[in-house]
NULUMZA-366506 format. One record per residue (C-alpha): x, y negated, z negated; residue number from 0. Coordinates in nm, 4 decimals, padded with zeros to 6 digits. Layout:
// residues N
(atom (X; Y; Z); NUM)
...
END
This chain:
// residues 451
(atom (06.5249; -13.7506; -08.0856); 0)
(atom (06.6090; -13.3991; -08.1959); 1)
(atom (06.7325; -13.1092; -07.9929); 2)
(atom (06.6797; -12.7438; -08.0677); 3)
(atom (06.9982; -12.5367; -08.0509); 4)
(atom (06.9265; -12.1739; -07.9772); 5)
(atom (07.1881; -11.9126; -07.8994); 6)
(atom (07.1541; -11.5467; -07.8090); 7)
(atom (07.5185; -11.4435; -07.8157); 8)
(atom (07.6545; -11.3689; -08.1614); 9)
(atom (07.6241; -11.1169; -08.4421); 10)
(atom (07.4593; -11.1323; -08.7832); 11)
(atom (07.6594; -10.9201; -09.0280); 12)
(atom (07.4164; -10.8327; -09.3056); 13)
(atom (07.5959; -10.7286; -09.6234); 14)
(atom (07.4889; -10.6223; -09.9707); 15)
(atom (07.5362; -10.8906; -10.2352); 16)
(atom (07.3373; -11.2058; -10.1526); 17)
(atom (07.3569; -11.4622; -10.4327); 18)
(atom (07.0434; -11.4907; -10.6449); 19)
(atom (06.9112; -11.8468; -10.6618); 20)
(atom (07.0140; -11.9066; -11.0218); 21)
(atom (07.2989; -12.1393; -11.1178); 22)
(atom (07.5292; -12.1015; -11.4174); 23)
(atom (07.7238; -12.4001; -11.5492); 24)
(atom (08.0883; -12.3027; -11.5999); 25)
(atom (08.3344; -12.4621; -11.8392); 26)
(atom (08.5591; -12.7313; -11.6928); 27)
(atom (08.8503; -12.6322; -11.9160); 28)
(atom (09.1387; -12.4350; -11.7692); 29)
(atom (09.4033; -12.4729; -11.5022); 30)
(atom (09.3206; -12.6126; -11.1591); 31)
(atom (09.5447; -12.6138; -10.8541); 32)
(atom (09.5470; -12.8261; -10.5411); 33)
(atom (09.7220; -12.6412; -10.2587); 34)
(atom (09.8590; -12.8513; -09.9695); 35)
(atom (09.8199; -12.5507; -09.7367); 36)
(atom (09.4413; -12.6056; -09.7592); 37)
(atom (09.5008; -12.9199; -09.5515); 38)
(atom (09.6482; -12.7716; -09.2387); 39)
(atom (09.9142; -12.9797; -09.0692); 40)
(atom (09.9707; -13.2089; -09.3681); 41)
(atom (10.3249; -13.2519; -09.5019); 42)
(atom (10.2794; -13.3668; -09.8639); 43)
(atom (10.4750; -13.6390; -10.0414); 44)
(atom (10.4209; -13.5757; -10.4125); 45)
(atom (10.3470; -13.8666; -10.6450); 46)
(atom (10.2422; -13.6760; -10.9574); 47)
(atom (10.5060; -13.5608; -11.2030); 48)
(atom (10.4905; -13.2839; -11.4587); 49)
(atom (10.3457; -13.4238; -11.7818); 50)
(atom (10.1520; -13.7030; -11.6093); 51)
(atom (09.7988; -13.7657; -11.7361); 52)
(atom (09.5531; -13.8045; -11.4471); 53)
(atom (09.1864; -13.8857; -11.4071); 54)
(atom (08.9594; -13.7225; -11.1517); 55)
(atom (09.0325; -13.9163; -10.8346); 56)
(atom (09.3916; -14.0127; -10.9157); 57)
(atom (09.6344; -13.9405; -10.6303); 58)
(atom (09.8534; -13.6287; -10.6550); 59)
(atom (10.0185; -13.6558; -10.3136); 60)
(atom (09.9789; -13.8263; -09.9768); 61)
(atom (10.0417; -13.7348; -09.6145); 62)
(atom (10.3941; -13.7952; -09.4908); 63)
(atom (10.2622; -13.8935; -09.1471); 64)
(atom (10.0127; -14.1501; -09.2826); 65)
(atom (10.0518; -14.2916; -09.6335); 66)
(atom (09.6865; -14.3989; -09.6372); 67)
(atom (09.5629; -14.0372; -09.6508); 68)
(atom (09.5575; -13.9565; -10.0223); 69)
(atom (09.4849; -13.6258; -10.1932); 70)
(atom (09.3372; -13.6698; -10.5428); 71)
(atom (09.3059; -13.4556; -10.8522); 72)
(atom (08.9629; -13.2893; -10.8702); 73)
(atom (08.9659; -13.3044; -11.2521); 74)
(atom (09.1121; -13.5143; -11.5287); 75)
(atom (09.3901; -13.3680; -11.7407); 76)
(atom (09.7654; -13.3204; -11.7415); 77)
(atom (09.9886; -13.2089; -11.4559); 78)
(atom (10.1527; -12.8976; -11.5989); 79)
(atom (10.3402; -12.7507; -11.3022); 80)
(atom (10.4433; -12.8153; -10.9436); 81)
(atom (10.4939; -12.4768; -10.7777); 82)
(atom (10.7435; -12.4745; -10.4912); 83)
(atom (10.8408; -12.2100; -10.2384); 84)
(atom (11.1223; -12.1740; -09.9901); 85)
(atom (11.3097; -12.4950; -09.9064); 86)
(atom (11.1194; -12.6613; -10.1931); 87)
(atom (10.7914; -12.6486; -10.0034); 88)
(atom (10.5075; -12.7589; -10.2329); 89)
(atom (10.2673; -12.4683; -10.2804); 90)
(atom (10.0526; -12.5853; -10.5712); 91)
(atom (10.0078; -12.8763; -10.8074); 92)
(atom (09.8517; -12.7439; -11.1271); 93)
(atom (09.6478; -12.9509; -11.3711); 94)
(atom (09.5353; -12.8492; -11.7199); 95)
(atom (09.1830; -12.9924; -11.7281); 96)
(atom (09.0336; -13.1910; -12.0165); 97)
(atom (08.7234; -13.0541; -12.1845); 98)
(atom (08.5548; -13.3900; -12.1215); 99)
(atom (08.6126; -13.5331; -11.7763); 100)
(atom (08.7359; -13.8876; -11.7108); 101)
(atom (08.6897; -14.0448; -11.3669); 102)
(atom (08.8870; -14.3136; -11.1905); 103)
(atom (08.6605; -14.6102; -11.1090); 104)
(atom (08.6572; -14.7070; -10.7405); 105)
(atom (08.3603; -14.9419; -10.7733); 106)
(atom (08.0033; -14.9047; -10.6535); 107)
(atom (07.9403; -14.9794; -10.2879); 108)
(atom (07.6346; -15.0167; -10.0663); 109)
(atom (07.7086; -14.8462; -09.7373); 110)
(atom (07.4426; -15.0367; -09.5443); 111)
(atom (07.6208; -15.3658; -09.6185); 112)
(atom (07.9722; -15.2432; -09.5340); 113)
(atom (08.1509; -15.2625; -09.2011); 114)
(atom (08.3065; -14.9578; -09.0399); 115)
(atom (08.6556; -15.0721; -09.1381); 116)
(atom (08.5460; -15.1247; -09.5004); 117)
(atom (08.3950; -14.7750; -09.5142); 118)
(atom (08.7129; -14.6230; -09.3704); 119)
(atom (08.9390; -14.8097; -09.6135); 120)
(atom (08.7205; -14.7117; -09.9073); 121)
(atom (08.7269; -14.3423; -09.8145); 122)
(atom (09.1038; -14.3591; -09.7680); 123)
(atom (09.1789; -14.5379; -10.0953); 124)
(atom (08.9484; -14.3131; -10.2984); 125)
(atom (09.0920; -13.9854; -10.1660); 126)
(atom (08.7721; -13.8822; -09.9844); 127)
(atom (08.9286; -13.8957; -09.6385); 128)
(atom (09.0430; -13.5278; -09.6432); 129)
(atom (08.6732; -13.4331; -09.6313); 130)
(atom (08.6651; -13.5701; -09.2756); 131)
(atom (08.8107; -13.3243; -09.0248); 132)
(atom (08.8400; -13.3514; -08.6499); 133)
(atom (08.8134; -13.1630; -08.3272); 134)
(atom (09.0410; -13.1024; -08.1478); 135)
(atom (09.2844; -12.9027; -08.3634); 136)
(atom (09.0611; -12.8602; -08.6736); 137)
(atom (09.2753; -13.0771; -08.9019); 138)
(atom (09.2209; -13.3760; -09.1317); 139)
(atom (09.0970; -13.6585; -08.9112); 140)
(atom (09.3363; -13.9203; -08.7792); 141)
(atom (09.1987; -14.2558; -08.9060); 142)
(atom (09.3609; -14.4361; -08.6115); 143)
(atom (09.1328; -14.2623; -08.3602); 144)
(atom (08.7666; -14.3468; -08.3156); 145)
(atom (08.5318; -14.0492; -08.2862); 146)
(atom (08.2691; -14.0344; -08.0154); 147)
(atom (08.0360; -13.8585; -08.2624); 148)
(atom (08.0248; -13.7106; -08.6115); 149)
(atom (07.8738; -13.3686; -08.6854); 150)
(atom (07.7388; -13.2211; -09.0092); 151)
(atom (07.6129; -12.8630; -09.0246); 152)
(atom (07.3426; -12.8208; -09.2865); 153)
(atom (07.3205; -12.4476; -09.2234); 154)
(atom (07.5830; -12.1804; -09.2809); 155)
(atom (07.5184; -11.8626; -09.0850); 156)
(atom (07.8280; -11.6689; -09.2005); 157)
(atom (07.7823; -11.3385; -09.3890); 158)
(atom (07.6450; -11.3923; -09.7434); 159)
(atom (07.6939; -11.7691; -09.7046); 160)
(atom (07.5609; -12.0075; -09.9686); 161)
(atom (07.2061; -12.1286; -09.9080); 162)
(atom (07.2660; -12.5009; -09.8575); 163)
(atom (06.8980; -12.5810; -09.9067); 164)
(atom (06.9333; -12.4467; -10.2601); 165)
(atom (07.2894; -12.5640; -10.3316); 166)
(atom (07.2133; -12.9244; -10.2302); 167)
(atom (06.8706; -12.9465; -10.3886); 168)
(atom (06.8206; -13.2834; -10.5601); 169)
(atom (07.1140; -13.4479; -10.3793); 170)
(atom (06.9067; -13.6318; -10.1183); 171)
(atom (07.0156; -13.9807; -10.2342); 172)
(atom (07.3866; -13.8962; -10.2165); 173)
(atom (07.3456; -13.7318; -09.8746); 174)
(atom (07.1575; -14.0323; -09.7359); 175)
(atom (07.4238; -14.2757; -09.8597); 176)
(atom (07.7008; -14.0645; -09.7076); 177)
(atom (07.5189; -14.0379; -09.3732); 178)
(atom (07.4715; -14.4152; -09.3693); 179)
(atom (07.8443; -14.4628; -09.4337); 180)
(atom (07.9465; -14.2136; -09.1636); 181)
(atom (07.7255; -14.3944; -08.9166); 182)
(atom (07.9510; -14.6989; -08.9561); 183)
(atom (08.2566; -14.5000; -08.8472); 184)
(atom (08.1442; -14.4185; -08.4934); 185)
(atom (07.9857; -14.5985; -08.2027); 186)
(atom (07.8174; -14.2709; -08.1179); 187)
(atom (07.5702; -14.0706; -08.3217); 188)
(atom (07.5806; -13.8760; -08.6453); 189)
(atom (07.4403; -13.5301; -08.5716); 190)
(atom (07.2876; -13.3186; -08.8494); 191)
(atom (07.1858; -12.9569; -08.7871); 192)
(atom (06.9600; -12.7411; -09.0052); 193)
(atom (06.7999; -12.4003; -08.9735); 194)
(atom (06.4786; -12.3886; -08.7756); 195)
(atom (06.3301; -12.1790; -09.0563); 196)
(atom (06.4210; -12.4279; -09.3289); 197)
(atom (06.1336; -12.6026; -09.5072); 198)
(atom (06.3206; -12.7415; -09.8104); 199)
(atom (06.6299; -12.8868; -09.6455); 200)
(atom (06.7664; -13.1991; -09.8203); 201)
(atom (06.8411; -13.3289; -09.4694); 202)
(atom (06.4753; -13.3168; -09.3703); 203)
(atom (06.4041; -13.6870; -09.4304); 204)
(atom (06.7544; -13.8257; -09.3715); 205)
(atom (06.7720; -14.1477; -09.1724); 206)
(atom (07.0418; -14.2711; -08.9381); 207)
(atom (07.1207; -13.9303; -08.7890); 208)
(atom (07.0004; -13.7214; -08.4982); 209)
(atom (06.8474; -13.3979; -08.6236); 210)
(atom (06.8901; -13.0572; -08.4602); 211)
(atom (06.7159; -12.7300; -08.5408); 212)
(atom (06.9229; -12.4123; -08.5219); 213)
(atom (06.8138; -12.0612; -08.4362); 214)
(atom (06.9978; -11.7478; -08.3375); 215)
(atom (07.2685; -11.5247; -08.4816); 216)
(atom (07.6007; -11.6261; -08.6321); 217)
(atom (07.7972; -11.8390; -08.5279); 218)
(atom (07.5034; -12.0776; -08.4732); 219)
(atom (07.5996; -12.2470; -08.8017); 220)
(atom (07.9555; -12.3180; -08.6852); 221)
(atom (08.0088; -12.6816; -08.5927); 222)
(atom (08.1883; -12.5893; -08.2682); 223)
(atom (07.8724; -12.4152; -08.1456); 224)
(atom (07.6684; -12.7258; -08.2213); 225)
(atom (07.9187; -12.9634; -08.0600); 226)
(atom (07.9245; -12.7523; -07.7438); 227)
(atom (07.5441; -12.7632; -07.7235); 228)
(atom (07.4988; -13.1344; -07.7991); 229)
(atom (07.8089; -13.3347; -07.7047); 230)
(atom (08.0986; -13.1269; -07.5662); 231)
(atom (08.4547; -13.2492; -07.6119); 232)
(atom (08.6593; -13.3520; -07.3094); 233)
(atom (09.0299; -13.4206; -07.2959); 234)
(atom (09.1154; -13.7401; -07.4840); 235)
(atom (08.7949; -13.7371; -07.6919); 236)
(atom (08.7666; -13.6850; -08.0668); 237)
(atom (08.4762; -13.5615; -08.2779); 238)
(atom (08.4733; -13.5740; -08.6578); 239)
(atom (08.3212; -13.3062; -08.8799); 240)
(atom (08.2135; -13.3192; -09.2468); 241)
(atom (08.0951; -13.0230; -09.4551); 242)
(atom (07.7468; -13.0590; -09.6005); 243)
(atom (07.8580; -13.0213; -09.9642); 244)
(atom (08.1340; -13.2781; -09.9141); 245)
(atom (07.8715; -13.5355; -09.8174); 246)
(atom (07.7575; -13.5283; -10.1793); 247)
(atom (08.1053; -13.6243; -10.3012); 248)
(atom (08.1203; -13.9159; -10.0563); 249)
(atom (07.7672; -14.0267; -10.1442); 250)
(atom (07.8305; -14.0128; -10.5184); 251)
(atom (08.1521; -14.2110; -10.4727); 252)
(atom (07.9555; -14.4894; -10.3039); 253)
(atom (07.6650; -14.4840; -10.5505); 254)
(atom (07.8629; -14.4520; -10.8756); 255)
(atom (08.2242; -14.5365; -10.7944); 256)
(atom (08.3367; -14.1928; -10.9182); 257)
(atom (08.5231; -13.9198; -10.7304); 258)
(atom (08.3189; -13.6240; -10.8522); 259)
(atom (08.4080; -13.3123; -10.6504); 260)
(atom (08.1815; -13.0795; -10.8476); 261)
(atom (07.9985; -12.8329; -10.6239); 262)
(atom (07.7761; -12.5272; -10.6315); 263)
(atom (07.9643; -12.2081; -10.5431); 264)
(atom (07.8029; -11.8789; -10.4410); 265)
(atom (07.9423; -11.5578; -10.5914); 266)
(atom (07.8587; -11.2939; -10.3309); 267)
(atom (07.9363; -10.9370; -10.2335); 268)
(atom (07.8694; -10.5853; -10.3559); 269)
(atom (08.1484; -10.5979; -10.6163); 270)
(atom (07.9573; -10.8545; -10.8229); 271)
(atom (07.7094; -10.6948; -11.0624); 272)
(atom (07.4967; -11.0091; -11.0506); 273)
(atom (07.5665; -11.2236; -10.7428); 274)
(atom (07.4644; -11.5813; -10.8249); 275)
(atom (07.5641; -11.9474; -10.8057); 276)
(atom (07.8015; -12.1302; -11.0395); 277)
(atom (07.9169; -12.4894; -11.0668); 278)
(atom (08.2864; -12.5509; -11.0030); 279)
(atom (08.5481; -12.8002; -10.8966); 280)
(atom (08.7868; -12.7340; -10.6064); 281)
(atom (09.0990; -12.5574; -10.7259); 282)
(atom (08.9271; -12.3739; -11.0119); 283)
(atom (09.0738; -12.0390; -11.1183); 284)
(atom (08.8790; -11.7514; -10.9629); 285)
(atom (08.8747; -11.5668; -11.2946); 286)
(atom (08.7137; -11.8631; -11.4714); 287)
(atom (08.4180; -11.8561; -11.2303); 288)
(atom (08.3441; -11.4855; -11.2650); 289)
(atom (08.1801; -11.4050; -11.5975); 290)
(atom (08.3242; -11.1169; -11.7962); 291)
(atom (08.1829; -10.7898; -11.6656); 292)
(atom (08.0218; -10.9462; -11.3582); 293)
(atom (08.3071; -10.8718; -11.1188); 294)
(atom (08.4256; -10.5190; -11.0572); 295)
(atom (08.7905; -10.6062; -10.9944); 296)
(atom (08.8971; -10.2424; -10.9578); 297)
(atom (08.9973; -10.1787; -10.5963); 298)
(atom (08.8235; -10.4952; -10.4737); 299)
(atom (08.9147; -10.7571; -10.2154); 300)
(atom (08.8412; -11.1047; -10.3519); 301)
(atom (08.8038; -11.3771; -10.0893); 302)
(atom (08.7817; -11.7538; -10.1277); 303)
(atom (08.5258; -11.8212; -09.8549); 304)
(atom (08.3336; -11.5733; -09.6409); 305)
(atom (08.4456; -11.2296; -09.5247); 306)
(atom (08.5163; -11.3442; -09.1692); 307)
(atom (08.7300; -11.6549; -09.2178); 308)
(atom (08.8052; -11.6762; -09.5920); 309)
(atom (09.1394; -11.6376; -09.7687); 310)
(atom (09.2343; -11.3382; -09.9820); 311)
(atom (09.2988; -11.4333; -10.3459); 312)
(atom (09.3366; -11.2662; -10.6839); 313)
(atom (09.1554; -11.3412; -11.0076); 314)
(atom (09.4551; -11.5587; -11.0955); 315)
(atom (09.4177; -11.7428; -10.7637); 316)
(atom (09.2273; -12.0625; -10.6974); 317)
(atom (08.9144; -12.1762; -10.5143); 318)
(atom (08.9988; -12.3361; -10.1797); 319)
(atom (08.9431; -12.7099; -10.1380); 320)
(atom (08.6743; -12.6683; -09.8703); 321)
(atom (08.5198; -12.3433; -10.0004); 322)
(atom (08.1796; -12.3053; -10.1651); 323)
(atom (08.1737; -11.9252; -10.1692); 324)
(atom (08.3654; -11.6432; -10.3372); 325)
(atom (08.3171; -11.2960; -10.1903); 326)
(atom (08.4139; -10.9623; -10.3413); 327)
(atom (08.3884; -10.6405; -10.1380); 328)
(atom (08.5482; -10.2943; -10.1709); 329)
(atom (08.9085; -10.2616; -10.0565); 330)
(atom (08.9371; -10.0411; -09.7495); 331)
(atom (09.2314; -09.8232; -09.8432); 332)
(atom (09.0785; -09.4907; -09.7429); 333)
(atom (09.0740; -09.3265; -09.4017); 334)
(atom (08.8196; -09.0920; -09.2471); 335)
(atom (08.9327; -08.7682; -09.0912); 336)
(atom (08.8321; -08.7774; -08.7228); 337)
(atom (08.6415; -09.1001; -08.7982); 338)
(atom (08.6629; -09.1990; -08.4325); 339)
(atom (08.4952; -08.8798; -08.3145); 340)
(atom (08.1759; -08.8488; -08.5157); 341)
(atom (07.8462; -09.0381; -08.5533); 342)
(atom (07.8651; -09.3492; -08.7733); 343)
(atom (07.5605; -09.4547; -08.9753); 344)
(atom (07.7035; -09.6838; -09.2443); 345)
(atom (07.8907; -09.9433; -09.0375); 346)
(atom (07.8076; -10.2303; -08.8033); 347)
(atom (07.9077; -10.2061; -08.4406); 348)
(atom (07.8233; -10.3874; -08.1186); 349)
(atom (07.8830; -10.0627; -07.9325); 350)
(atom (07.6207; -09.7893; -07.9066); 351)
(atom (07.8766; -09.5122; -07.8722); 352)
(atom (07.8047; -09.2836; -08.1688); 353)
(atom (07.6955; -09.5873; -08.3759); 354)
(atom (07.3413; -09.6686; -08.4799); 355)
(atom (07.3387; -10.0126; -08.6499); 356)
(atom (07.1538; -10.1506; -08.3451); 357)
(atom (06.8540; -09.9331; -08.4355); 358)
(atom (06.8063; -10.1022; -08.7742); 359)
(atom (06.9061; -10.4706; -08.7403); 360)
(atom (06.7725; -10.5679; -09.0858); 361)
(atom (06.9678; -10.3061; -09.2791); 362)
(atom (07.2308; -10.4367; -09.5230); 363)
(atom (07.5687; -10.2646; -09.5390); 364)
(atom (07.8333; -10.2262; -09.8066); 365)
(atom (08.1359; -10.2614; -09.5818); 366)
(atom (08.4988; -10.2318; -09.6914); 367)
(atom (08.8064; -10.4097; -09.5555); 368)
(atom (08.9181; -10.1036; -09.3577); 369)
(atom (09.0069; -10.2045; -09.0013); 370)
(atom (08.9094; -09.8594; -08.8695); 371)
(atom (09.2004; -09.8537; -08.6293); 372)
(atom (09.5503; -09.9803; -08.5680); 373)
(atom (09.7020; -10.2785; -08.3931); 374)
(atom (09.7505; -10.2278; -08.0195); 375)
(atom (09.7577; -10.4208; -07.6924); 376)
(atom (09.4400; -10.5934; -07.5777); 377)
(atom (09.1814; -10.3552; -07.4349); 378)
(atom (08.9459; -10.5117; -07.1797); 379)
(atom (08.5954; -10.4101; -07.2880); 380)
(atom (08.3850; -10.7236; -07.2323); 381)
(atom (08.2726; -10.7044; -07.5953); 382)
(atom (08.4088; -11.0458; -07.6947); 383)
(atom (08.1742; -11.2266; -07.4585); 384)
(atom (07.8719; -11.0599; -07.6227); 385)
(atom (07.9350; -11.2350; -07.9561); 386)
(atom (08.0999; -11.5560; -07.8307); 387)
(atom (07.8393; -11.8235; -07.7462); 388)
(atom (08.0746; -12.0976; -07.6213); 389)
(atom (08.1229; -12.1460; -07.2468); 390)
(atom (08.4820; -12.0241; -07.2752); 391)
(atom (08.6645; -11.7068; -07.1735); 392)
(atom (08.7806; -11.5826; -07.5172); 393)
(atom (09.0326; -11.3165; -07.4120); 394)
(atom (09.1967; -11.5414; -07.1542); 395)
(atom (09.2291; -11.8221; -07.4106); 396)
(atom (09.3775; -11.5849; -07.6682); 397)
(atom (09.6365; -11.4664; -07.4166); 398)
(atom (09.7185; -11.8237; -07.3131); 399)
(atom (09.7859; -11.9060; -07.6792); 400)
(atom (10.0091; -11.5997; -07.7119); 401)
(atom (10.2285; -11.6868; -07.4142); 402)
(atom (10.2105; -12.0620; -07.4941); 403)
(atom (10.0807; -12.1932; -07.1623); 404)
(atom (09.9609; -12.5412; -07.2607); 405)
(atom (09.8040; -12.6212; -06.9229); 406)
(atom (09.6021; -12.3022; -06.9302); 407)
(atom (09.4982; -12.3578; -07.2923); 408)
(atom (09.3675; -12.7024; -07.1974); 409)
(atom (09.1830; -12.5702; -06.8936); 410)
(atom (09.0230; -12.2881; -07.0948); 411)
(atom (08.8708; -12.5228; -07.3549); 412)
(atom (09.1079; -12.5138; -07.6519); 413)
(atom (09.0118; -12.8707; -07.7486); 414)
(atom (08.6633; -12.7520; -07.8446); 415)
(atom (08.7450; -12.4675; -08.0814); 416)
(atom (08.8623; -12.3884; -08.4331); 417)
(atom (09.0036; -12.0587; -08.5631); 418)
(atom (08.6723; -11.9706; -08.7312); 419)
(atom (08.5071; -11.9550; -08.3883); 420)
(atom (08.7098; -11.6421; -08.3153); 421)
(atom (08.6239; -11.4660; -08.6429); 422)
(atom (08.3531; -11.2541; -08.4800); 423)
(atom (08.5692; -11.1524; -08.1845); 424)
(atom (08.8357; -11.0517; -08.4363); 425)
(atom (08.5784; -10.8502; -08.6328); 426)
(atom (08.4723; -10.6435; -08.3303); 427)
(atom (08.8174; -10.6245; -08.1680); 428)
(atom (08.9072; -10.2641; -08.0839); 429)
(atom (09.2689; -10.3762; -08.0493); 430)
(atom (09.2799; -10.5135; -08.4077); 431)
(atom (09.4446; -10.8354; -08.2914); 432)
(atom (09.4588; -11.1300; -08.5385); 433)
(atom (09.2496; -11.3683; -08.3280); 434)
(atom (09.2239; -11.6509; -08.5807); 435)
(atom (09.5988; -11.6538; -08.6406); 436)
(atom (09.6644; -11.6590; -08.2660); 437)
(atom (09.4264; -11.9519; -08.2147); 438)
(atom (09.5695; -12.1421; -08.5129); 439)
(atom (09.9219; -12.1107; -08.3752); 440)
(atom (09.8014; -12.2157; -08.0301); 441)
(atom (09.6288; -12.5265; -08.1654); 442)
(atom (09.9387; -12.6171; -08.3681); 443)
(atom (10.1516; -12.5925; -08.0549); 444)
(atom (09.9104; -12.8162; -07.8616); 445)
(atom (09.9062; -13.0720; -08.1410); 446)
(atom (10.2847; -13.0753; -08.1575); 447)
(atom (10.3415; -13.0994; -07.7817); 448)
(atom (10.0394; -13.2988; -07.6646); 449)
(atom (09.9525; -13.5061; -07.9726); 450)
END
């Protein structure tokens, strides 16, 4: 049985620079980097040494808290550098990739004939476990806890997000195998959500999962929105989440025995001359994915991920482990004289005070990173609730996180959320408060104190 998920609260931010549905194969050669900070809450114990030859799927490091959770190399090659920061914190493990890729062999498996424990052990030993994340806390899932349900979002509603129907085209067999395997890991259901307007979704004929059709503005594609609508989280309960593109990696592992993390990445934003899709492995150098002359790097903000919740990088930086989008928009280093006191026609606003984006909802904008204001104390406007679809008081929860009241954070629904759920409230915040950072710190405190 399927359930339609329709929300009215939210905001679609339409930007110039949608990726054209054309994919370019990029060279595998070059330096790749796995960054432990991509796996929030993980303290790495490094196994790889400089000079070590590795295959794709060989372990680079494991979690200090659970030795079973392994983090593999996305490519085959040689470990050339382990970059450390203060107090010898591991920042990056860099691999010089081979021109021809070699894969570690984990053996072919048939998910339908495996038990739940066998599926779990196989995902752990092959390094695919980091693809499974959990609510609460939005961290790599704890394999010792059983989830009441597993959610997969087959639709990304974020600004300029990759079209998953296109990016996953032809991967139906891998997706089905992964869904079958995930079904063994929970006594509950596997929930798959797709856009109501989708006609070519690779999830359309998937078996062993409950389908949901999504409609409404962003953040309808966020998993937290879907969980809240279908199976809300109560204290003591755990829900697991897997990204749609990561299902392909899990499915291919089962079907072929290979850890092949190759994915389709969308190059988006107005600073790309030709926004398009490219193939890439996690940890690829940003510069290697942007063809010469395609990216206008002059005075640009390059983001691994989307403009709301992505991470700022440089051309020498690396693609995030969970990211399938690179965005480039103009840097907002200019300021308008009396910008607060004149009509605004070229920006998006939820307010109708001297702003007119509400009159043309389909217009696309070329926005910069300018915050259009300075950091100040919270101003009570009621605007957050207009773009926040969860049954939670956003400002009260933000304040509870700031003054570290664990009881209040629990009561206000902190178990249900992830930092990305507050990206829109941060975008429209007249106080210019860092909502996602506040929520991340609050969730970390809860995890540390409450477990």
